[in-house]
C-alpha positions, 0 to 999 in steps of 0.5 A, a space after each residue: 215317612 209322611 203323614 199319609 202313611 201313618 197308622 191311626 191313633 199312633 203318636 209320631 214325632 215330627 221330623 221335618 216340614 217339607 215345604 219351601 212355602 213360608 206362609 204354610 210353614 208359619 201356618 203349620 207353626 201356628 198350629 204347634 206343628 214343627 220338628 220335635 213335636 208329637 202328632 197323632 193321626 186321628 182319622 183319614 178322610 177322602 182327600 185328607 186327614 184328621 190330626 191331634 197336635 198339642 190340645 187341638 184336632 185339625 183337618 188337613 188335606 193330603 198335600 199338607 199331610 205329605 209335607 209333614 215328615 214323621 
């Protein structure tokens, strides 16, 4: 299951990041988004969603949300 299928305000544990783009992996890692970390979808928006990772909230697009496997 990926983030686009998640329930709002439910905490999930990231299982993997499904992308071959090393730059994208580095960006997600800098946000604290990597395997074993908790993530919560705060809201769905047109074209993306808002997520809570550690102490921050970030807006990500659907393509990125589909790469985050929970």
